[in-house]
Backbone bond lengths (Angstrom), bond angles and torsions (degrees), N, CA, C in turn:
res aa  C-N    CA-C-N  psi(-1)  N-CA   C-N-CA  omega(-1)  CA-C   N-CA-C  phi
1 M - - - 1.456 - - 1.534 111.21 -
2 S 1.338 115.79 -38.08 1.463 118.98 -177.34 1.525 112.15 -61.09
3 N 1.360 116.24 -44.64 1.460 119.12 178.52 1.518 111.53 -62.72
4 L 1.322 116.42 -37.30 1.460 121.32 178.68 1.530 110.72 -60.95
5 L 1.331 116.57 -44.02 1.467 120.43 179.90 1.528 110.81 -64.31
6 G 1.323 116.46 -42.88 1.464 120.24 178.38 1.518 112.22 -63.34
7 R 1.343 116.04 -42.94 1.478 119.78 177.76 1.522 110.92 -63.95
8 F 1.333 116.64 -40.07 1.463 119.86 179.36 1.534 110.48 -59.52
9 I 1.310 116.77 -46.73 1.476 120.12 179.53 1.529 109.47 -61.95
10 Q 1.332 117.58 -44.86 1.469 120.55 177.34 1.524 110.79 -58.46
11 D 1.319 116.64 -44.04 1.461 121.29 -177.64 1.529 113.16 -64.33
12 T 1.329 117.37 -25.96 1.473 118.77 178.73 1.526 111.91 -66.89
13 Y 1.321 117.23 -19.11 1.466 120.21 178.55 1.526 112.21 -79.60
14 D 1.339 116.44 -11.56 1.461 120.59 -179.87 1.529 112.72 -110.89
15 L 1.312 117.35 14.29 1.461 120.58 -177.54 1.518 112.06 -69.66
16 D 1.316 114.25 146.23 1.457 120.97 172.25 1.536 106.71 -107.33
17 A 1.312 115.45 63.89 1.467 122.34 -176.97 1.520 108.40 -135.05
18 S 1.319 115.96 172.43 1.461 119.69 178.98 1.531 110.35 -63.08
19 Y 1.306 114.85 157.79 1.463 121.07 178.60 1.526 110.63 -55.96
20 E 1.337 117.07 -42.90 1.461 121.66 -176.03 1.531 111.50 -63.77
21 I 1.312 116.62 -44.05 1.467 120.59 179.35 1.530 109.99 -68.85
22 T 1.314 116.77 -43.43 1.464 120.98 178.70 1.525 110.70 -58.37
23 Y 1.323 116.86 -48.25 1.461 120.01 -176.96 1.526 111.39 -69.55
24 A 1.325 118.15 -37.13 1.466 121.13 176.83 1.532 110.12 -61.22
25 L 1.323 116.67 -44.67 1.465 119.76 179.18 1.523 111.57 -67.20
26 R 1.315 116.60 -36.30 1.462 120.39 178.36 1.531 110.63 -63.29
27 M 1.332 117.08 -35.78 1.472 121.40 -177.93 1.528 113.10 -86.52
28 Y 1.310 117.03 -15.71 1.461 122.38 -172.00 1.533 113.55 -51.70
29 L 1.312 118.01 -51.00 1.461 121.43 -176.11 1.519 113.04 -68.15
30 Y 1.310 116.99 -21.61 1.453 121.29 -178.23 1.533 112.80 -82.68
31 L 1.321 117.20 -17.88 1.470 120.62 -168.53 1.519 115.69 -106.61
32 F 1.316 118.77 -17.07 1.472 122.10 -177.18 1.526 111.77 55.54
33 L 1.318 116.91 43.42 1.465 121.74 177.24 1.520 109.46 -112.12
34 D 1.321 116.78 145.03 1.458 120.81 171.93 1.522 109.06 -63.62
35 M 1.317 116.32 154.25 1.471 121.23 -179.67 1.525 112.03 -54.88
36 S 1.331 117.11 -42.75 1.471 119.62 -177.80 1.529 110.80 -65.79
37 D 1.329 117.78 -38.60 1.467 120.87 177.91 1.525 111.00 -69.39
38 L 1.321 116.70 -38.01 1.459 120.71 178.27 1.532 110.79 -64.85
39 A 1.332 116.55 -46.68 1.467 120.41 -178.06 1.524 111.58 -61.81
40 A 1.315 118.07 -37.60 1.467 122.14 -175.65 1.532 113.23 -97.07
41 L 1.309 117.87 11.32 1.463 122.18 -177.81 1.529 111.05 -58.98
42 T 1.328 116.10 129.59 1.470 120.74 177.78 1.528 109.74 -111.12
43 W 1.311 114.48 163.59 1.461 119.05 177.13 1.517 111.25 -65.96
44 N 1.332 117.95 -25.65 1.461 120.99 175.99 1.524 112.33 -68.05
45 N 1.338 117.42 -21.28 1.464 121.38 177.74 1.529 112.66 -76.30
46 I 1.316 116.42 -18.01 1.467 120.90 -171.65 1.518 110.89 -108.38
47 D 1.331 115.62 126.43 1.456 121.95 173.70 1.529 106.60 -111.73
48 L 1.328 115.74 99.45 1.465 120.36 -175.59 1.528 112.37 -68.60
49 K 1.330 117.64 -32.02 1.473 119.82 179.58 1.519 111.34 -67.69
50 K 1.329 116.34 -42.55 1.473 120.47 179.27 1.521 112.73 -85.78
51 R 1.343 117.06 -9.93 1.465 123.68 -177.98 1.524 111.84 59.30
52 I 1.335 115.54 51.21 1.462 119.45 177.91 1.526 111.00 -138.22
53 I 1.320 114.15 157.49 1.460 122.69 170.98 1.516 106.51 -116.80
54 R 1.338 116.21 129.88 1.471 122.08 176.04 1.515 108.53 -114.48
55 I 1.316 115.73 129.96 1.467 120.32 179.06 1.523 109.08 -137.50
56 D 1.314 115.80 133.39 1.458 121.27 169.44 1.510 106.19 -101.18
57 S 1.329 115.68 109.14 1.453 121.19 -173.93 1.523 109.57 -135.28
58 N 1.313 115.92 128.98 1.468 120.86 178.12 1.529 112.10 49.79
59 N 1.318 116.02 48.01 1.467 122.95 178.84 1.524 113.55 62.76
60 M 1.328 117.71 22.21 1.461 121.69 176.78 1.518 108.84 -122.76
61 H 1.318 115.23 144.69 1.453 121.59 176.20 1.522 107.24 -99.95
62 I 1.329 116.55 112.68 1.457 121.90 -175.98 1.520 108.89 -110.43
63 I 1.327 115.92 133.65 1.462 121.48 174.39 1.522 107.03 -125.55
64 R 1.327 116.09 128.82 1.464 121.63 178.01 1.526 108.45 -121.59
65 P 1.338 116.84 137.46 1.463 118.60 172.97 1.529 109.30 -76.39
66 L 1.308 116.00 150.76 1.470 121.74 174.95 1.525 108.62 -107.31
67 S 1.311 116.45 137.46 1.464 118.87 172.96 1.527 108.15 -68.45
68 K 1.310 115.78 163.08 1.467 120.10 177.18 1.523 110.73 -58.82
69 D 1.333 115.89 -40.92 1.464 120.19 -179.32 1.528 111.78 -65.17
70 M 1.330 116.94 -42.84 1.469 120.04 179.56 1.532 111.02 -67.12
71 A 1.327 116.79 -38.68 1.467 119.85 177.14 1.534 109.90 -61.23
72 F 1.328 116.41 -40.98 1.461 120.52 177.42 1.529 110.65 -64.26
73 D 1.346 116.33 -45.94 1.467 120.16 179.37 1.528 111.39 -59.64
74 F 1.327 116.85 -43.23 1.463 119.93 178.19 1.527 111.57 -64.53
75 S 1.326 117.23 -38.54 1.470 118.77 178.95 1.518 110.85 -64.93
76 C 1.338 117.58 -34.85 1.471 120.91 176.31 1.525 110.98 -68.76
77 L 1.324 117.42 -42.12 1.465 121.22 178.53 1.524 111.64 -62.80
78 K 1.322 115.63 -36.40 1.470 119.88 -175.67 1.525 111.99 -67.86
79 V 1.317 117.02 -30.42 1.467 120.98 -177.60 1.523 111.61 -54.99
80 G 1.320 117.17 -44.56 1.458 119.74 -176.86 1.520 114.80 -96.68
81 S 1.320 117.12 8.15 1.456 120.09 -174.37 1.527 112.32 -83.51
82 H 1.331 115.35 137.74 1.465 121.52 175.56 1.524 110.25 -121.79
83 S 1.315 116.11 20.83 1.451 121.59 -176.56 1.518 109.62 -128.71
84 E 1.311 116.82 158.11 1.457 120.36 173.66 1.523 110.58 -74.25
85 Y 1.349 116.76 -18.72 1.456 121.63 -178.66 1.522 110.91 -93.45
86 V 1.327 116.06 142.69 1.454 120.86 178.86 1.528 109.98 -68.13
87 F 1.333 115.89 -46.07 1.465 121.42 -179.72 1.523 107.76 -112.60
88 S 1.324 115.84 89.85 1.468 120.12 -170.49 1.519 112.27 -111.26
89 L 1.323 113.94 148.11 1.457 120.88 172.16 1.520 110.08 -89.82
90 S 1.321 114.49 -30.39 1.458 121.85 176.72 1.521 106.69 -151.61
91 Q 1.309 116.50 -176.27 1.456 119.77 -178.04 1.534 111.78 -61.01
92 F 1.321 117.75 -29.44 1.458 120.74 -173.36 1.534 113.89 -117.78
93 E 1.327 118.31 8.73 1.456 120.52 -175.21 1.528 110.56 -135.68
94 H 1.337 115.53 131.05 1.464 119.39 178.10 1.532 110.24 -96.32
95 I 1.323 115.54 165.63 1.459 119.83 176.36 1.530 108.53 -63.69
96 S 1.320 116.64 160.44 1.466 119.24 -177.83 1.520 111.23 -98.30
97 T 1.299 114.60 152.84 1.461 120.74 173.33 1.522 109.69 -59.15
98 D 1.331 115.97 -40.99 1.472 120.73 -179.75 1.522 112.08 -59.18
99 S 1.330 117.00 -38.45 1.470 119.47 179.93 1.530 110.98 -66.85
100 L 1.328 117.53 -36.03 1.464 120.46 176.93 1.528 110.77 -68.12
101 V 1.327 116.37 -45.58 1.463 121.57 179.71 1.532 110.59 -61.83
102 K 1.330 115.79 -43.89 1.467 120.57 179.53 1.525 110.43 -59.21
103 E 1.316 116.78 -44.51 1.467 120.49 -178.24 1.525 111.14 -66.23
104 I 1.327 117.16 -38.69 1.472 120.59 177.67 1.531 109.88 -61.51
105 K 1.321 115.95 -43.34 1.475 119.95 179.52 1.527 111.11 -66.56
106 L 1.346 117.32 -39.30 1.464 120.33 177.19 1.529 111.71 -63.55
107 M 1.320 116.31 -28.64 1.459 121.44 177.98 1.530 111.53 -76.64
108 G 1.340 116.72 -11.34 1.459 120.77 178.51 1.517 114.73 94.34
109 Y 1.322 117.40 17.81 1.460 121.82 179.86 1.526 109.49 -111.18
110 S 1.329 115.09 158.94 1.465 119.78 174.72 1.522 108.85 -108.31
111 L 1.310 116.09 156.69 1.461 120.07 178.39 1.523 111.76 -65.39
112 N 1.318 117.34 -31.04 1.470 119.98 177.94 1.521 111.07 -63.83
113 Q 1.325 116.76 -38.32 1.465 120.76 179.37 1.525 111.54 -64.39
114 L 1.316 116.57 -33.58 1.464 121.15 -172.53 1.527 112.55 -113.68
115 S 1.315 117.43 24.83 1.463 119.71 -178.60 1.526 110.77 -69.80
116 V 1.311 116.03 158.32 1.464 121.13 176.76 1.527 109.25 -58.09
117 K 1.325 116.66 -41.72 1.464 120.94 -179.90 1.525 110.95 -60.72
118 S 1.342 118.02 -44.12 1.468 121.48 178.72 1.523 111.21 -62.70
119 C 1.321 116.38 -41.60 1.470 120.14 179.35 1.525 111.23 -65.04
120 L 1.326 116.31 -41.79 1.466 119.78 178.38 1.525 111.22 -65.09
121 Q 1.320 117.34 -38.92 1.459 120.19 177.56 1.521 110.85 -64.36
122 T 1.332 116.93 -40.37 1.462 120.67 177.60 1.524 110.65 -65.34
123 A 1.331 116.86 -43.93 1.470 120.60 178.08 1.520 110.31 -61.33
124 N 1.322 117.19 -43.41 1.454 121.63 178.55 1.522 110.75 -59.93
125 A 1.334 116.75 -48.56 1.463 121.37 -179.11 1.524 111.01 -63.18
126 M 1.324 117.05 -43.05 1.458 121.75 -178.95 1.525 110.41 -62.06
127 L 1.314 117.23 -46.28 1.458 119.83 -177.50 1.518 112.06 -74.19
128 N 1.322 117.56 -35.50 1.465 120.23 177.77 1.525 111.93 -68.72
129 A 1.333 116.81 -30.37 1.463 120.78 -179.98 1.524 111.46 -77.59
130 G 1.330 116.96 -13.50 1.458 120.07 179.88 1.511 112.32 65.43
131 Y 1.332 116.62 49.99 1.462 121.47 -178.85 1.519 110.80 -48.53
132 D 1.300 115.56 135.77 1.453 121.71 177.99 1.522 108.18 -100.94
133 L 1.311 115.44 74.50 1.447 121.60 -178.62 1.516 108.79 -115.32
134 P 1.315 117.19 161.96 1.469 119.01 179.30 1.523 111.27 -53.65
135 R 1.307 117.11 126.12 1.470 125.55 176.92 1.527 113.72 63.42
136 I 1.328 118.74 9.66 1.452 119.65 178.05 1.512 107.83 -105.57
137 G 1.306 115.99 116.54 1.451 120.96 -178.81 1.510 111.66 -92.67
138 Y 1.294 115.28 -177.54 1.463 121.00 179.14 1.522 109.03 -101.62
139 Y 1.313 115.59 132.69 1.457 121.60 173.42 1.515 107.78 -130.02
140 S 1.305 116.04 139.82 1.463 117.58 175.37 1.518 107.82 -66.94
141 G 1.297 116.53 155.55 1.459 121.03 -175.59 1.505 114.88 -75.39
142 S 1.329 118.05 -7.47 1.463 119.02 -172.19 1.518 112.37 -60.61
143 S 1.322 118.00 -45.30 1.454 119.01 -177.46 1.517 111.60 -71.19
144 L 1.337 116.87 -40.22 1.455 118.78 178.90 1.524 110.28 -66.07
145 T 1.324 116.73 -36.47 1.455 119.31 177.90 1.524 109.78 -61.81
146 R 1.323 117.11 -43.35 1.463 120.74 177.64 1.517 109.67 -62.05
147 W 1.345 116.06 -45.42 1.459 120.79 179.42 1.516 109.53 -65.64
148 H 1.338 116.70 -40.70 1.462 122.97 179.26 1.527 109.59 -57.85
149 L 1.317 117.56 -47.05 1.458 120.09 -179.32 1.521 110.97 -63.85
150 R 1.319 116.81 -41.01 1.462 119.10 178.85 1.517 110.44 -66.72
151 S 1.322 117.24 -43.12 1.454 119.24 -174.36 1.524 112.29 -77.00
152 M 1.306 118.45 -11.27 1.458 120.28 177.38 1.519 111.23 -81.88
153 G 1.315 118.07 6.33 1.449 119.72 172.88 1.508 114.71 118.06
154 C 1.320 117.67 -0.06 1.461 118.38 176.24 1.521 108.75 -65.83
155 V 1.287 116.43 138.64 1.460 120.61 179.32 1.523 107.61 -80.17
156 Y 1.303 116.72 134.92 1.457 119.61 176.59 1.517 108.77 -148.16
157 S 1.295 115.01 156.23 1.459 119.15 -175.94 1.524 110.31 -87.05
158 E 1.309 114.70 160.00 1.458 119.50 -179.59 1.526 111.36 -68.32
159 Q 1.343 117.18 -19.77 1.465 119.38 178.55 1.533 110.92 -64.23
160 I 1.344 116.71 -30.21 1.462 119.52 177.51 1.520 108.65 -63.82
161 G 1.318 115.03 -42.69 1.455 120.95 174.94 1.509 114.29 65.83
162 I 1.308 114.81 -169.17 1.458 122.97 -179.97 1.516 106.52 -120.57
163 S 1.317 115.99 129.92 1.458 120.23 -176.74 1.530 110.53 -81.39
164 E 1.325 114.76 165.90 1.468 120.28 175.38 1.522 110.25 -59.59
165 N 1.335 115.98 -35.37 1.459 118.87 179.46 1.530 111.03 -65.11
166 D 1.341 117.29 -34.48 1.471 120.43 176.50 1.530 110.43 -60.65
167 F 1.338 116.72 -39.78 1.463 120.08 177.85 1.529 110.70 -68.06
168 K 1.330 117.44 -37.77 1.466 120.23 175.94 1.527 110.13 -62.41
169 L 1.328 115.74 -42.39 1.463 120.08 -178.81 1.524 111.53 -64.56
170 I 1.326 117.96 -43.31 1.471 119.79 -178.97 1.534 109.98 -69.83
171 D 1.329 117.59 -33.34 1.464 120.08 174.54 1.533 110.55 -65.22
172 E 1.338 116.73 -41.28 1.465 120.66 177.24 1.527 110.86 -63.58
173 W 1.333 117.40 -41.61 1.465 121.31 178.36 1.531 109.78 -61.62
174 S 1.314 117.09 -42.50 1.458 121.64 179.70 1.530 110.84 -62.64
175 I 1.310 116.41 -44.00 1.465 121.14 178.34 1.526 110.00 -63.69
176 F 1.329 116.06 -41.68 1.456 121.04 179.21 1.527 110.89 -61.78
177 L 1.336 117.56 -45.75 1.471 120.55 178.26 1.527 111.35 -62.61
178 D 1.327 116.88 -41.33 1.466 120.08 176.94 1.526 110.26 -59.98
179 W 1.323 116.28 -43.81 1.457 121.42 178.99 1.530 110.05 -61.75
180 L 1.353 116.51 -45.93 1.460 120.12 179.42 1.534 111.76 -60.53
181 S 1.326 115.43 -38.50 1.467 118.68 -175.40 1.525 112.21 -66.52
182 V 1.309 118.06 -23.79 1.466 119.82 179.16 1.530 112.48 -100.55
183 T 1.338 118.10 -14.07 1.461 119.54 -178.11 1.520 113.60 -107.76
184 S 1.327 118.47 -16.13 1.474 120.93 -178.45 1.503 109.55 -79.39
185 S 1.322 114.48 143.40 1.470 117.78 177.19 1.503 110.33 -130.30
């Protein structure tokens, strides 16, 4: 699975698609968001100071931590944005889920291979195994498991919040994906 994720990130640099679709797909593995939530992501969903994404989806309140790198990338994207949507086709229209799915299939991948659940399982396994990679430390799986259960769709209140360890874990995942993208062939 790890090589697949690294190849997918590499392949996003060779896409013949719009900038918005390319960048959405490039960020997809880093965010643990469903395709529909990613496509319709608005700037109101993102709190760059707190490094979180808040989404109300299917009667659930979802909060995701942002890695430092993703927060930086979003702040750069926001500078030139004239739309309420992060990945917009126009000022009032966001990219479609279908366009993201179509591009993934054209790249030769299936949605099952790149599902949020598959990515979370890979992140869980990577962190539980204590990968000895550059700048990747060891964390016990307990916090990621808690985060994993919440991010798999369990409803939880904002009072529960996201712990500092959750931010460490998402930063480690981001570093791991970056490492995979340059080492996978």
